[in-house]
C-alpha positions in Angstrom: 92.5 202.1 78.8 91.1 205.2 78.0 94.2 207.0 77.7 95.2 204.2 75.1 92.3 204.5 73.2 92.4 208.0 73.0 96.1 207.8 71.7 94.9 205.1 69.3 92.1 207.5 68.2 94.5 210.5 67.5 97.1 208.4 65.6 94.7 206.8 63.4 92.9 210.1 62.5 96.2 211.6 61.8 97.2 208.6 59.8 94.0 208.2 57.8 93.6 211.7 57.4 97.1 212.5 56.1 97.0 209.7 53.7 93.5 210.8 52.2 94.6 214.3 52.0 98.1 214.4 50.6 98.7 213.2 47.0 101.6 211.2 46.3 104.6 213.1 44.7 105.6 210.1 42.5 105.5 210.7 38.6 102.3 209.8 36.8 102.0 206.3 35.9 99.2 203.8 35.1 96.7 203.5 38.2 97.4 199.7 38.6 101.0 200.7 39.2 101.1 203.7 41.5 98.8 204.5 44.5 97.3 207.8 44.4 98.1 208.4 47.9 101.0 207.8 50.3 101.6 207.0 54.0 103.2 209.8 55.7 103.0 208.9 59.2 102.9 205.7 61.3 102.2 204.9 65.0 102.6 202.3 67.4 99.6 201.8 70.1 101.3 199.7 72.5 102.1 196.1 72.8 98.7 195.1 73.8 96.5 197.3 71.8 96.0 196.9 68.0 94.1 198.8 65.4 92.4 196.3 63.0 90.1 198.5 61.2 89.4 201.9 60.1 86.0 203.4 58.4 85.3 207.1 57.5 81.8 208.4 57.4 82.1 211.2 55.3 78.8 212.8 55.6 79.2 212.8 59.6 82.7 213.9 59.3 83.6 210.6 61.4 86.4 208.2 61.8 85.7 205.0 63.1 88.7 203.1 64.6 88.3 199.5 65.7 90.7 198.2 67.9 91.4 195.2 70.4 90.0 197.2 73.3 86.8 198.7 71.6 85.8 201.3 68.9 86.7 205.0 68.9 84.6 207.7 67.2 86.7 210.6 65.8 85.8 214.2 64.5 87.9 214.2 61.4 87.4 218.3 61.4 88.7 218.7 64.7 90.5 215.6 65.3 88.8 215.3 68.8 87.7 212.1 70.2 83.7 212.0 70.2 83.5 208.6 71.9 84.6 205.3 72.7 82.6 202.3 73.0 83.0 198.8 74.5 80.7 195.8 75.8 79.4 198.4 78.4 78.1 200.1 76.0 76.3 197.3 74.1 78.8 196.0 71.8 79.0 192.2 71.3 82.9 192.0 71.9 85.4 194.9 72.3 87.9 193.5 69.6 86.9 194.9 66.4 88.0 193.2 63.4 86.2 195.2 60.7 83.8 198.4 60.3 81.5 199.2 57.7 79.3 202.3 57.4 76.1 201.8 55.3 74.2 204.0 53.1 71.8 204.7 56.4 74.9 205.7 58.4 74.4 202.8 60.6 78.1 201.3 61.6 78.6 197.7 61.7 81.4 196.0 63.5 82.5 192.7 63.3 84.2 191.2 66.1 85.9 188.6 67.4 84.0 185.7 68.8 81.1 188.2 69.7 79.3 188.6 66.4 78.4 191.5 64.6 77.6 194.9 66.6 75.5 197.6 64.8 75.1 201.0 65.8 72.8 203.6 64.7 74.5 206.6 66.6 72.2 206.2 69.6 71.7 202.8 70.3 73.5 199.4 69.7 
């Protein structure tokens, strides 16, 4: 499972970082018609692992990747995995549908059937 999460982590980071750092080469047009960024890479995480959410915590240079088997924390500067989190760490459920980083830097994970989990960087 850790190998799959690590792959999800690297691929998710590459996708989000590439999409956020590369401007579209499309001609200028009204913002309502042309997205300012384009997807430059896609990835497959396997038949049994699904990426359901991505959240960027810019002040901490962290990408949070919510999957069907837990949450992966990725350093956006180095693209290294900082950690993986599941029920064993205190999450309500591994299947994460949404992630939100609030103004205090706390991470909120909406899970499937487990409710919400909050992570302050140290405790759940």
